[in-house]
C-alpha angles and dihedrals in degrees: 000000000000134000091256090060089058093047092046092050095046089052092053094041091054099043099031087209122098094203095051091044091052090051092050089051097041092234132122114266093237092053093050091048090052095051091051090051089047090052092048090051092050092049093044092227139092110253095184138035101214137173136151091282107044147359121219139175119249121219088261090049093052092051090046092048092056091055096043092054089053093047093049092045091055089047090053088050092050093049092049090048090053088052093047089048091051089051093044093241098109143002127089132304112199119201127179129195140156099245095208087075086072122192129159092222097072097056088039096055091042089054089048093050091049091053091049094045108031096170095057117091113223116207120196122200129189108221136158119238102270092048091048088053092049090048093052096042092053094040093245087128130031097211143009137186114232142163108261093236090063091061106033095105096044112097092181094072136074121210144193124199109234107164145003123219126198119225114236133190114237115210135158117266085250096052117121089241097046094104096047120112094211137008131203114221088231089065089064096065094116099040129106116241130211116232121213115228087225134189115259107283098025112132106203099106094041088049093053093048090047097053092043090052089050087054090053104261144080114245116247099228103202107166139019126221121204093200142022087253092054089043088057094043097051090050094045091053090053096255091132149296137282146173134256141174118256092252093060113130113219119222092188098036096156091057096046143061130206114209125187115241139199092250116126111256119260115242115214112207138189103237129192137165118271088224094054110117102175116141088208088059094050091049092051090049090050089053091045093051093048092053092048093050089054095055118104115258108282091017 
């Protein structure tokens, strides 16, 4: 069964006249009659009662007509959607981000893009770093938001810096360093660190180990937290210390302290594949760049 069979059947079912249906379809009547017979043979049912005087739908024909109309309508929608996507006026833009790297800029620019392109569906996916990289590489996502250090060796990606995060030390309010205005990582050689029971691809534990090695020591991971809430609770109770970005919202604020460190800031970048040709991506990037250009210096 091919699409032409469905279109031919619909025309005859609506006009109940083979001659007029053939004219609408711009085909010869014998060819149309042959296609309808082939369709009936394939289905194993009679779709029309026909004689020299009239053509009528059978019960099976009426049932088939209802479903054929739905199928062809869906096909029309699909074709229109493809054209809209090609023109950049419709389709689906797929973005991924690890939402714990929180910045207002991402939801703000997505909201602005939706306003500018109301017929485009925007799909947001929460993914850790390695899964974002895989999604971008295989074109399952148009754009991701990743720390620059996770992509410095990847020549197949383009990036645009969108935000910068300061790295803060998280300690309990009773910790010996709680009153300090700034702490060097090298001062934390003898501290116990809380490990995050992270999703595959998360870089927190690796990041902590890396910056400690740069400061000349290996961190003593003492406990493991399964959730951000557990992470805070373990630190608040004196079980160890940890690191966070400066946009972190503390749930147990009275029990914790955030202290600036000498860590280099983390640069958050919009990242996409160099081989991505999507017009939707180009339009979102234009909106993102326009928004970044409008931010005050240092914002």
